[in-house]
C-alpha positions in Angstrom: 70.3 -35.8 25.3 67.1 -34.3 26.7 66.5 -30.8 28.1 63.8 -29.4 30.3 62.5 -26.2 28.7 60.9 -23.2 30.2 57.5 -24.4 29.0 57.9 -27.6 31.1 58.1 -30.0 28.2 60.9 -32.5 27.6 62.5 -32.0 24.2 64.8 -34.6 22.7 67.5 -32.6 20.8 68.4 -35.4 18.4 65.2 -36.9 17.1 63.6 -34.2 15.0 61.0 -33.4 17.7 57.7 -33.0 15.9 59.0 -33.7 12.4 56.4 -36.4 11.7 53.6 -34.1 12.8 55.0 -31.2 10.8 55.3 -33.3 7.6 51.8 -34.6 8.0 50.4 -31.1 8.0 51.6 -30.5 4.4 48.4 -31.3 2.6 47.6 -29.9 -0.8 44.3 -28.1 -0.7 44.5 -27.7 3.1 47.6 -25.7 3.6 49.7 -25.3 6.7 49.7 -21.6 7.5 52.9 -20.2 9.0 53.0 -16.7 10.4 56.8 -16.5 10.6 58.3 -15.4 13.9 61.5 -13.7 15.0 62.0 -14.4 18.7 60.6 -16.3 21.6 57.9 -13.8 22.4 56.5 -13.8 18.8 56.7 -17.6 18.8 54.6 -17.8 22.0 52.1 -15.4 20.4 51.8 -17.8 17.4 51.3 -20.7 19.8 48.7 -18.9 21.9 46.8 -18.0 18.7 46.3 -21.7 18.0 48.7 -22.4 15.1 50.1 -25.9 15.1 53.7 -25.1 14.0 56.2 -22.2 14.6 58.3 -21.1 11.7 61.2 -18.7 11.8 62.0 -16.3 9.1 65.7 -15.5 8.4 65.0 -11.9 7.4 63.0 -11.1 10.6 65.4 -13.0 12.9 68.4 -11.3 11.4 66.8 -7.9 11.9 65.9 -8.7 15.5 69.6 -9.7 16.0 70.9 -6.5 14.4 71.9 -8.0 11.0 70.8 -7.8 7.4 69.3 -10.8 5.7 71.5 -12.7 3.3 73.6 -14.8 5.6 75.2 -11.8 7.3 74.1 -13.3 10.7 76.8 -15.5 12.1 75.6 -19.1 12.1 76.0 -19.4 15.9 73.8 -16.4 16.6 71.1 -17.6 14.2 71.0 -21.1 15.6 71.0 -19.8 19.2 68.0 -17.7 18.3 66.3 -20.8 16.8 67.1 -22.7 20.0 65.5 -20.0 22.2 62.4 -20.1 20.1 62.2 -23.9 20.2 62.6 -23.9 24.0 59.8 -21.3 24.4 57.0 -23.3 22.7 55.6 -26.8 22.8 55.2 -27.0 19.0 57.3 -28.2 16.1 59.7 -25.5 14.9 60.8 -25.2 11.3 63.8 -22.9 10.8 64.7 -20.7 7.9 68.5 -21.2 7.6 69.0 -19.5 4.2 71.6 -21.7 2.4 73.1 -23.2 5.6 75.6 -20.4 6.6 78.5 -22.2 4.9 78.1 -25.2 7.2 78.8 -28.7 5.9 75.6 -30.8 5.7 76.5 -33.0 8.7 77.3 -30.0 10.9 74.2 -28.1 9.8 72.0 -31.1 10.6 73.7 -31.6 14.0 73.3 -27.9 14.9 69.6 -27.9 13.8 69.1 -31.0 16.1 70.8 -29.2 19.0 68.5 -26.2 18.4 65.4 -28.4 18.5 64.3 -27.8 14.9 62.0 -30.3 13.2 62.4 -28.8 9.8 64.4 -26.2 7.8 64.2 -24.0 4.7 67.2 -24.2 2.3 67.3 -21.8 -0.7 68.8 -22.3 -4.2 70.4 -18.9 -4.8 73.5 -17.4 -3.2 72.1 -15.3 -0.3 74.7 -12.6 -0.7 74.9 -12.3 -4.5 71.5 -13.5 -5.6 73.1 -15.8 -8.2 71.1 -18.9 -8.8 72.9 -22.2 -7.8 73.2 -24.8 -10.5 70.2 -27.2 -10.1 72.5 -30.3 -9.9 74.7 -28.7 -7.3 71.6 -27.7 -5.2 70.1 -31.2 -5.5 73.3 -32.7 -4.4 73.4 -30.3 -1.4 69.8 -31.2 -0.4 70.6 -34.9 -0.8 73.6 -34.5 1.4 71.5 -32.8 4.1 69.0 -35.6 3.9 71.7 -38.3 4.1 73.3 -36.6 7.0 70.0 -36.4 8.8 69.4 -40.1 8.1 72.9 -41.0 9.4 72.2 -39.1 12.6 68.8 -40.7 13.1 67.2 -37.3 12.7 63.8 -36.9 11.1 64.0 -33.5 9.4 61.4 -31.8 7.2 63.3 -30.1 4.3 61.6 -27.2 2.6 63.5 -26.5 -0.7 63.2 -22.9 -1.7 63.2 -22.2 -5.5 64.3 -18.7 -6.2 63.5 -18.6 -9.9 60.8 -16.0 -9.5 63.1 -13.8 -7.4 66.6 -14.2 -8.9 66.0 -16.2 -12.1 65.7 -15.0 -15.7 63.5 -15.5 -18.7 59.8 -14.8 -19.3 57.0 -16.1 -17.2 56.8 -19.4 -19.1 60.5 -20.0 -18.9 60.5 -19.3 -15.1 57.6 -21.7 -14.6 59.4 -24.5 -16.6 62.6 -23.9 -14.6 60.7 -23.8 -11.3 59.0 -27.1 -12.0 62.3 -28.7 -13.1 64.1 -27.6 -10.0 61.2 -28.6 -7.7 61.1 -32.1 -9.1 64.8 -32.5 -8.7 64.7 -31.3 -5.2 61.9 -33.7 -4.2 63.9 -36.6 -5.8 66.9 -35.5 -3.8 65.0 -35.8 -0.5 63.1 -32.6 0.0 59.6 -32.8 1.5 58.2 -29.5 0.2 59.1 -27.1 -2.6 58.9 -23.3 -2.0 58.8 -21.3 -5.3 59.1 -17.9 -3.5 57.6 -14.9 -5.1 55.2 -16.8 -7.3 52.0 -14.8 -7.0 49.7 -15.3 -10.0 46.9 -17.8 -9.5 47.5 -19.5 -12.8 51.2 -19.8 -12.0 50.6 -21.2 -8.5 48.1 -23.8 -9.8 50.6 -24.8 -12.5 53.4 -25.2 -10.0 51.3 -27.2 -7.6 50.3 -29.5 -10.4 53.7 -29.7 -12.2 56.0 -30.2 -9.2 54.1 -33.2 -8.0 54.7 -32.7 -4.3 53.7 -30.2 -1.5 54.2 -26.6 -2.6 54.8 -23.6 -0.3 54.0 -20.0 -1.3 54.8 -16.7 0.3 51.8 -14.6 1.2 52.1 -11.0 0.3 49.7 -8.1 -0.2 47.6 -8.6 -3.3 47.9 -12.4 -3.2 45.0 -14.7 -3.6 43.2 -15.3 -0.2 44.2 -18.3 2.0 41.0 -20.0 0.8 41.8 -19.4 -2.8 45.4 -20.7 -2.3 43.9 -23.8 -0.9 41.8 -24.2 -4.0 44.9 -23.8 -6.1 46.5 -26.8 -4.4 48.9 -25.1 -2.1 50.1 -27.2 0.9 52.0 -24.5 2.9 51.7 -20.7 3.2 54.5 -18.6 4.7 54.3 -14.9 5.7 58.1 -14.4 5.6 59.2 -11.0 7.1 55.7 -9.5 6.6 54.5 -9.6 10.2 57.8 -8.4 11.6 57.8 -5.4 9.3 54.2 -4.6 10.1 55.0 -4.8 13.8 57.9 -2.5 13.4 55.7 -0.1 11.4 53.1 0.0 14.1 55.8 0.5 16.7 56.9 3.5 14.7 53.4 5.0 15.0 53.5 4.5 18.8 56.9 6.1 19.0 55.7 9.1 16.9 52.8 9.6 19.3 55.1 9.6 22.3 57.5 12.0 20.6 54.6 14.3 19.8 53.2 14.2 23.4 50.2 12.1 22.6 48.9 8.9 24.2 50.5 6.1 22.2 47.8 3.7 23.1 44.9 5.6 21.6 45.5 4.2 18.1 45.8 0.7 19.6 42.4 1.1 21.4 40.8 2.6 18.3 41.9 -0.3 16.1 
């Protein structure tokens, strides 16, 4: 099935539009930089800025839809938002779908295809409780998603998030060992990239990139090594998560305060 989008492109909703291009951009030492978006307008801004891929962030999309992050957004609403973003741009779209919103792998794959997604993020802790999922269970889940995509003839780039640094336990050495163990298992199960979210120290990031043995994604946060330094550490993908959305909301708050106080809200914009 094909649809004509508002950008004038023809998008095949069942072939993983742009997945090959997306996968090829995961190059250790020359990372794919993804300023995560939350709606069609922010997606078009990313496209206009010259980035090659649009990535959604579940936290930001949930907030834009009026929900908290952690799979509180109904699956239908999240996937509809992804579809609107995909229709708005002529770029591959990779979608953060938390842990799949309770959908079985075949249904998740089918609905990602319908939404026009070329890739997805899937995390290995329970979004509502923060409890880590057993590594074998998560590997089986990722393998089932890969198998469902293969059965559907869908090329899908799977980014396997590792939550050890966010929801795991143990000291830094134990978390590193567990993150590498999980990352390797997920690549064996069919993931294309591993995302040890919240890993921040340069030595840790370097060890992860070397130890996992496949493309590694990191979350860019204040105080992180620069994009150039992350490239030197062997990173293949850099995400910004909800950071840009939160910064945009904070700036909107300043504009609203100016209006409330009877000032010109555009003065701080012009000054910056």
